[in-house]
C-alpha positions in Angstrom: -0.1 -0.1 0.0 1.2 3.3 -0.5 2.7 5.9 2.4 -0.6 8.1 3.3 0.2 11.8 1.9 -1.8 13.5 4.7 -4.8 12.0 6.9 -8.8 12.8 7.1 -11.0 11.6 9.4 -15.2 12.3 8.6 -17.4 14.7 10.0 -20.7 14.0 7.8 -21.0 10.5 6.9 -25.0 9.9 4.5 -25.2 6.4 7.0 -24.2 3.8 5.0 -21.5 5.6 3.2 -19.0 3.1 2.8 -18.5 -0.5 2.4 -16.2 -0.4 4.8 -18.0 1.5 6.7 -15.8 4.9 7.9 -15.8 5.1 11.7 -17.1 8.6 13.4 -13.6 9.8 14.8 -11.1 7.6 13.3 -8.9 9.3 11.2 -8.0 7.5 8.2 -4.9 7.6 5.8 -5.3 9.7 2.0 -3.8 7.6 -0.6 -4.8 9.8 -4.0 -5.6 13.3 -3.8 -6.4 15.2 -7.3 -7.5 18.2 -6.1 -10.6 17.5 -7.4 -14.1 16.6 -5.2 -13.1 13.6 -4.0 -9.9 11.3 -2.6 -9.0 7.9 -1.8 -8.5 6.9 1.6 -7.1 3.2 2.4 -9.9 2.4 5.3 -8.6 -1.3 5.7 -7.0 -3.0 3.3 -9.5 -1.0 1.0 -9.0 2.5 -1.2 -12.2 3.8 -1.2 -13.2 7.3 -3.3 -14.6 9.6 -0.1 -16.2 13.1 -1.3 -13.4 15.8 -0.1 -16.2 17.7 1.9 -16.8 15.3 4.0 -14.3 15.6 6.1 -11.2 17.4 8.1 -8.1 17.0 6.1 -4.2 16.4 8.6 -0.8 16.6 7.0 0.2 14.2 9.8 -1.1 11.2 12.2 -2.8 12.7 15.3 -1.4 12.1 18.4 -4.2 12.5 20.8 -6.9 10.6 22.0 -10.0 11.8 19.0 -13.8 12.1 21.5 -16.8 10.6 19.6 -20.0 12.0 21.7 -23.0 10.5 19.9 -26.3 12.1 20.0 -29.6 10.7 20.9 -30.5 10.1 17.2 -27.3 8.0 15.8 -27.9 4.3 16.0 -25.6 2.7 18.4 -25.5 -1.1 17.3 -23.4 -2.0 20.9 -26.1 -1.2 22.8 -27.0 -4.1 25.8 -24.1 -5.6 25.4 -20.9 -5.6 26.6 -19.7 -3.2 24.0 -21.4 -0.7 24.3 -18.7 2.2 24.9 -21.9 4.6 25.9 -22.9 8.1 23.9 -19.3 9.6 24.3 -16.2 7.5 23.5 -12.3 7.4 22.5 -10.4 6.5 19.3 -6.9 6.0 20.0 -4.7 8.4 17.5 -2.0 5.2 16.9 -4.9 1.4 16.5 -8.1 3.5 15.9 -9.4 1.2 18.7 -12.5 2.9 20.5 -12.1 3.0 24.3 -14.6 4.2 27.1 -14.4 7.4 28.3 -15.6 8.7 32.5 -16.0 11.0 34.0 -13.3 13.6 31.2 -10.2 11.8 32.4 -7.6 14.1 30.7 -4.7 11.0 29.2 -6.3 7.7 28.5 -4.4 4.3 27.5 -5.8 2.2 24.5 -5.8 -1.4 25.6 -5.6 -2.7 22.4 -2.2 -1.5 21.8 -1.3 0.8 25.1 -0.8 3.9 23.7 -1.0 6.6 26.4 -2.1 10.1 26.0 -3.8 13.5 26.0 -7.4 13.1 25.1 -8.4 16.1 22.7 -11.9 16.7 24.2 -11.9 20.4 22.6 -11.4 18.9 19.3 -15.0 16.5 19.5 -15.3 14.4 16.2 
């Protein structure tokens, strides 16, 4: 797979938009950008063209945990199961795993990869 030229996260998605589905708060590598209305992201092992207007961009991969605030209307497929993270959860910047955020911790540690870092409460997704 080609090296990313930037990083992008979805901020407005009509569901379902892509297969595999992009996750709120997760950052995806931009692998092609022709400057037009779409860019190509790597989602899993697939290359997916996504409308530029639905994305936020960064030059490099973020180092802070992204906070996701689900609205009461957002579907929660894990509701009622041990995987339910509630309406507010964090996304690891290193591996993209989701983690529960109880209270408002300034720092979090990812159970999946061990990354420890600041939680970016000021820029929720």
